[in-house]
C-alpha positions as semicolon CSV with decimal commas, in nm:
position;residue;x (nm);y (nm);z (nm)
1;X;2,383;-3,731;1,641
2;X;2,569;-3,436;1,490
3;X;2,392;-3,105;1,531
4;X;2,399;-3,018;1,164
5;X;2,232;-3,346;1,070
6;X;2,173;-3,318;0,698
7;X;1,797;-3,337;0,694
8;X;1,763;-3,251;0,324
9;X;1,979;-3,212;0,017
10;X;1,810;-2,884;-0,081
11;X;1,629;-2,626;0,129
12;X;1,375;-2,385;-0,019
13;X;1,259;-2,050;0,118
14;X;1,021;-1,786;-0,018
15;X;0,922;-1,429;0,064
16;X;0,741;-1,151;-0,121
17;X;0,750;-0,779;-0,185
18;X;0,570;-0,512;0,011
19;X;0,458;-0,154;-0,043
20;X;0,418;0,109;0,227
21;X;0,072;0,267;0,209
22;X;0,150;0,542;0,459
23;X;0,406;0,611;0,727
24;X;0,737;0,622;0,539
25;X;1,015;0,794;0,734
26;X;0,783;0,876;1,026
27;X;0,792;0,508;1,128
28;X;1,162;0,536;1,215
29;X;1,067;0,798;1,476
30;X;0,805;0,574;1,639
31;X;0,501;0,687;1,435
32;X;0,270;0,423;1,279
33;X;0,301;0,288;0,924
34;X;0,073;0,070;0,712
35;X;0,232;-0,193;0,487
36;X;0,069;-0,391;0,205
37;X;0,203;-0,736;0,109
38;X;0,263;-0,786;-0,264
39;X;0,249;-1,163;-0,283
40;X;0,274;-1,176;-0,664
41;X;0,631;-1,039;-0,656
42;X;0,851;-1,303;-0,497
43;X;1,202;-1,397;-0,396
44;X;1,280;-1,770;-0,388
45;X;1,604;-1,910;-0,245
46;X;1,743;-2,261;-0,266
47;X;2,029;-2,373;-0,042
48;X;2,232;-2,689;-0,087
49;X;2,555;-2,852;0,026
50;X;2,849;-2,732;-0,179
51;X;3,094;-2,954;-0,364
52;X;3,371;-2,729;-0,221
53;X;3,436;-2,989;0,047
54;X;3,800;-2,896;0,067
55;X;3,730;-2,544;0,192
56;X;3,815;-2,569;0,561
57;X;3,680;-2,223;0,637
58;X;3,335;-2,304;0,513
59;X;3,123;-2,024;0,375
60;X;2,869;-1,954;0,110
61;X;2,870;-1,952;-0,270
62;X;2,601;-1,711;-0,377
63;X;2,431;-1,691;-0,717
64;X;2,162;-1,440;-0,812
65;X;1,945;-1,508;-1,115
66;X;1,747;-1,247;-1,305
67;X;1,853;-0,911;-1,443
68;X;2,006;-0,744;-1,136
69;X;2,317;-0,537;-1,204
70;X;2,661;-0,658;-1,099
71;X;2,684;-0,386;-0,831
72;X;2,354;-0,499;-0,679
73;X;2,469;-0,862;-0,679
74;X;2,801;-0,771;-0,514
75;X;2,634;-0,559;-0,246
76;X;2,370;-0,825;-0,180
77;X;2,631;-1,099;-0,171
78;X;2,833;-0,925;0,102
79;X;2,528;-0,879;0,323
80;X;2,400;-1,231;0,262
81;X;2,740;-1,385;0,345
82;X;2,708;-1,220;0,686
83;X;2,346;-1,329;0,713
84;X;2,446;-1,692;0,653
85;X;2,719;-1,661;0,918
86;X;2,464;-1,514;1,164
87;X;2,226;-1,802;1,090
88;X;2,482;-2,077;1,146
89;X;2,602;-1,909;1,465
90;X;2,248;-1,857;1,599
91;X;2,142;-2,214;1,521
92;X;2,459;-2,366;1,668
93;X;2,556;-2,529;1,338
94;X;2,893;-2,700;1,378
95;X;3,178;-2,735;1,133
96;X;3,103;-2,431;0,913
97;X;2,979;-2,633;0,613
98;X;3,018;-2,478;0,270
99;X;2,682;-2,398;0,114
100;X;2,558;-2,300;-0,231
101;X;2,269;-2,054;-0,232
102;X;2,078;-1,957;-0,546
103;X;1,844;-1,660;-0,518
104;X;1,577;-1,600;-0,781
105;X;1,442;-1,253;-0,712
106;X;1,166;-1,088;-0,913
107;X;1,156;-0,779;-0,687
108;X;1,346;-0,487;-0,843
109;X;1,599;-0,342;-0,596
110;X;1,599;0,016;-0,476
111;X;1,228;0,066;-0,545
112;X;1,091;0,067;-0,190
113;X;0,938;-0,278;-0,242
114;X;1,142;-0,456;0,026
115;X;1,371;-0,651;-0,208
116;X;1,660;-0,675;0,040
117;X;1,434;-0,792;0,325
118;X;1,255;-1,042;0,099
119;X;1,586;-1,181;-0,028
120;X;1,714;-1,217;0,329
121;X;1,394;-1,384;0,450
122;X;1,395;-1,629;0,158
123;X;1,756;-1,725;0,238
124;X;1,693;-1,764;0,613
125;X;1,396;-1,992;0,541
126;X;1,596;-2,191;0,281
127;X;1,880;-2,247;0,530
128;X;1,633;-2,347;0,803
129;X;1,470;-2,592;0,560
130;X;1,809;-2,735;0,459
131;X;1,915;-2,790;0,820
132;X;1,571;-2,920;0,923
133;X;1,528;-2,645;1,184
134;X;1,201;-2,487;1,296
135;X;1,243;-2,111;1,340
136;X;1,006;-1,891;1,536
137;X;0,871;-1,577;1,368
138;X;1,081;-1,376;1,612
139;X;1,404;-1,553;1,514
140;X;1,335;-1,506;1,142
141;X;1,262;-1,137;1,204
142;X;1,581;-1,090;1,408
143;X;1,800;-1,252;1,142
144;X;1,641;-1,052;0,858
145;X;1,664;-0,734;1,062
146;X;2,037;-0,794;1,116
147;X;2,085;-0,795;0,739
148;X;1,854;-0,494;0,693
149;X;2,054;-0,285;0,940
150;X;2,367;-0,362;0,737
151;X;2,193;-0,260;0,415
152;X;2,006;0,052;0,526
153;X;2,172;0,171;0,844
154;X;1,903;0,185;1,111
155;X;1,607;-0,009;0,970
156;X;1,261;0,038;1,124
157;X;1,174;-0,332;1,098
158;X;0,863;-0,277;0,887
159;X;1,017;-0,444;0,579
160;X;1,140;-0,745;0,776
161;X;0,784;-0,806;0,900
162;X;0,587;-0,712;0,587
163;X;0,775;-0,945;0,346
164;X;0,629;-1,241;0,535
165;X;0,280;-1,102;0,600
166;X;-0,040;-1,223;0,435
167;X;-0,257;-0,917;0,514
168;X;-0,203;-0,541;0,550
169;X;-0,012;-0,459;0,868
170;X;-0,009;-0,165;1,105
171;X;0,347;-0,130;1,228
172;X;0,458;0,087;1,518
173;X;0,758;0,085;1,752
174;X;0,866;-0,265;1,654
175;X;0,520;-0,425;1,683
176;X;0,289;-0,529;1,402
177;X;-0,079;-0,618;1,387
178;X;-0,301;-0,730;1,100
179;X;-0,552;-0,469;0,992
180;X;-0,921;-0,501;0,925
181;X;-1,009;-0,428;0,561
182;X;-1,369;-0,324;0,493
183;X;-1,357;-0,293;0,115
184;X;-1,237;-0,460;-0,201
185;X;-1,024;-0,260;-0,440
186;X;-0,703;-0,254;-0,638
187;X;-0,369;-0,090;-0,591
188;X;-0,155;-0,030;-0,896
189;X;0,215;-0,011;-0,815
190;X;0,418;0,158;-1,087
191;X;0,798;0,151;-1,116
192;X;0,949;0,487;-1,214
193;X;1,258;0,307;-1,345
194;X;1,481;0,504;-1,107
195;X;1,622;0,352;-0,790
196;X;1,567;0,558;-0,478
197;X;1,816;0,592;-0,195
198;X;1,673;0,539;0,152
199;X;1,995;0,654;0,319
200;X;2,008;0,973;0,114
201;X;1,640;1,043;0,177
202;X;1,678;0,988;0,553
203;X;1,969;1,233;0,563
204;X;1,781;1,489;0,353
205;X;1,484;1,472;0,590
206;X;1,706;1,493;0,897
207;X;1,881;1,801;0,755
208;X;1,541;1,960;0,690
209;X;1,434;1,890;1,049
210;X;1,756;2,047;1,179
211;X;1,701;2,368;0,981
212;X;1,353;2,454;1,108
213;X;1,234;2,477;1,468
214;X;0,947;2,234;1,522
215;X;0,977;2,090;1,168
216;X;1,018;1,734;1,290
217;X;0,721;1,757;1,527
218;X;0,498;1,901;1,251
219;X;0,601;1,629;1,005
220;X;0,540;1,350;1,257
221;X;0,207;1,496;1,373
222;X;0,076;1,518;1,015
223;X;0,214;1,174;0,922
224;X;0,053;1,015;1,227
225;X;-0,282;1,186;1,159
226;X;-0,292;1,074;0,795
227;X;-0,190;0,716;0,881
228;X;-0,446;0,684;1,160
229;X;-0,725;0,826;0,939
230;X;-0,623;0,585;0,661
231;X;-0,637;0,292;0,905
232;X;-0,991;0,388;1,002
233;X;-1,098;0,435;0,639
234;X;-0,950;0,095;0,550
235;X;-1,139;-0,076;0,835
236;X;-1,468;0,095;0,753
237;X;-1,441;0,038;0,379
238;X;-1,425;0,408;0,292
239;X;-1,218;0,384;-0,024
240;X;-1,254;0,752;-0,120
241;X;-1,128;0,868;0,221
242;X;-0,840;0,618;0,208
243;X;-0,739;0,752;-0,132
244;X;-0,743;1,112;-0,008
245;X;-0,509;1,021;0,280
246;X;-0,269;0,854;0,037
247;X;-0,253;1,168;-0,176
248;X;-0,215;1,377;0,140
249;X;0,086;1,170;0,245
250;X;0,242;1,220;-0,099
251;X;0,209;1,597;-0,051
252;X;0,381;1,564;0,288
253;X;0,676;1,373;0,138
254;X;0,692;1,604;-0,165
255;X;0,706;1,911;0,059
256;X;0,999;1,747;0,242
257;X;1,187;1,717;-0,091
258;X;1,157;1,339;-0,118
259;X;0,976;1,313;-0,452
260;X;1,107;1,360;-0,808
261;X;0,969;1,520;-1,123
262;X;0,886;1,182;-1,278
263;X;0,721;1,054;-0,961
264;X;0,507;1,371;-0,938
265;X;0,409;1,331;-1,306
266;X;0,309;0,968;-1,241
267;X;0,103;1,063;-0,934
268;X;-0,071;1,335;-1,140
269;X;-0,136;1,088;-1,423
270;X;-0,293;0,831;-1,189
271;X;-0,518;1,093;-1,030
272;X;-0,609;1,233;-1,372
273;X;-0,713;0,886;-1,488
274;X;-0,955;0,847;-1,197
275;X;-0,749;0,695;-0,914
276;X;-0,894;0,759;-0,568
277;X;-0,548;0,846;-0,440
278;X;-0,182;0,814;-0,538
279;X;0,157;0,864;-0,377
280;X;0,523;0,780;-0,384
281;X;0,589;0,464;-0,182
282;X;0,910;0,379;0,002
283;X;1,212;0,588;0,096
284;X;1,182;0,838;-0,187
285;X;1,409;1,013;-0,441
286;X;1,292;0,756;-0,696
287;X;1,124;0,419;-0,664
288;X;0,754;0,351;-0,716
289;X;0,413;0,516;-0,717
290;X;0,115;0,344;-0,557
291;X;-0,240;0,428;-0,675
292;X;-0,571;0,314;-0,522
293;X;-0,808;0,242;-0,807
294;X;-1,154;0,100;-0,869
295;X;-1,129;-0,225;-1,068
296;X;-1,313;-0,082;-1,371
297;X;-1,056;0,201;-1,400
298;X;-0,743;-0,010;-1,354
299;X;-0,656;-0,043;-1,724
300;X;-0,692;0,329;-1,785
301;X;-0,486;0,418;-1,478
302;X;-0,210;0,173;-1,575
303;X;-0,201;0,317;-1,929
304;X;-0,169;0,674;-1,800
305;X;0,106;0,569;-1,558
306;X;0,304;0,413;-1,845
307;X;0,251;0,727;-2,055
308;X;0,392;0,933;-1,765
309;X;0,711;0,727;-1,749
310;X;0,638;0,405;-1,559
311;X;0,857;0,119;-1,684
312;X;0,638;-0,154;-1,536
313;X;0,323;-0,186;-1,326
314;X;0,174;-0,448;-1,095
315;X;-0,185;-0,487;-0,978
316;X;-0,224;-0,568;-0,608
317;X;-0,579;-0,664;-0,504
318;X;-0,720;-0,533;-0,176
319;X;-0,953;-0,792;-0,024
320;X;-1,219;-0,741;0,238
321;X;-1,084;-0,888;0,562
322;X;-1,289;-0,886;0,884
323;X;-1,118;-0,782;1,203
324;X;-0,949;-1,077;1,372
325;X;-1,064;-1,181;1,715
326;X;-0,716;-1,156;1,866
């Protein structure tokens, strides 16, 4: 039987967005980070056999639906072509079949929400479904991480794991574990309307570290302290303390030059409307604000965020989750 036995006519794969609660930038240096899955913002891919049967080279026809700009589509297409090639090579698929992939992504790019990792994961799972292959979590991670490294330079791996997670994750040095959650609450994620640049932010931070003796160590020490205290507050259900750590991490990133005027205005608006804590989330220099809010204040917080410049908001529930036995 041929190795690329056509198990199905269409393969489907899904993944979702994520937001970093704390640990941006520090995670690349081995410090911990906490990631929150945003399951209501999804990427869905479908993969099918192409009618381009005459193309001896094989390859991938890629279509992106939604409102993404042409530049985003072109950039994504290049990376995903290579991702498809890596998949077929890894799975030992023979004959380089020509495939049509359609990606329906609701996750806005460049906002720190993991759109590139979610798109890659959805496509990997769609191809696996099409070829009737079972992939281990490790294989999916490795394939997504390959694409992430092409997109972002050196990627920490947190996005590649978080876009498939069902609970908040603590991520450190390439390993992830589900976190205990001791309280219910809501996060409001607000899009500033401006794409950030992870690469630019990483370089800005690195330059800052190079200019001051001990600057890197101080940044990492404070980042690690805030993230660890937030993990404890999350486990013990101390929402007020969790919120304070979020705001503290925003101050850390702002002091490093990674925020913007609009982001700072949105953080101030969320706090002014009664949020327990608020911060920029993701690489910085644009992107989104994340605010921890009591359910009865969510409408007011969302309204203030929009007044301060948010172009759209999403509500992400935080659910009590006992510590797992493993």
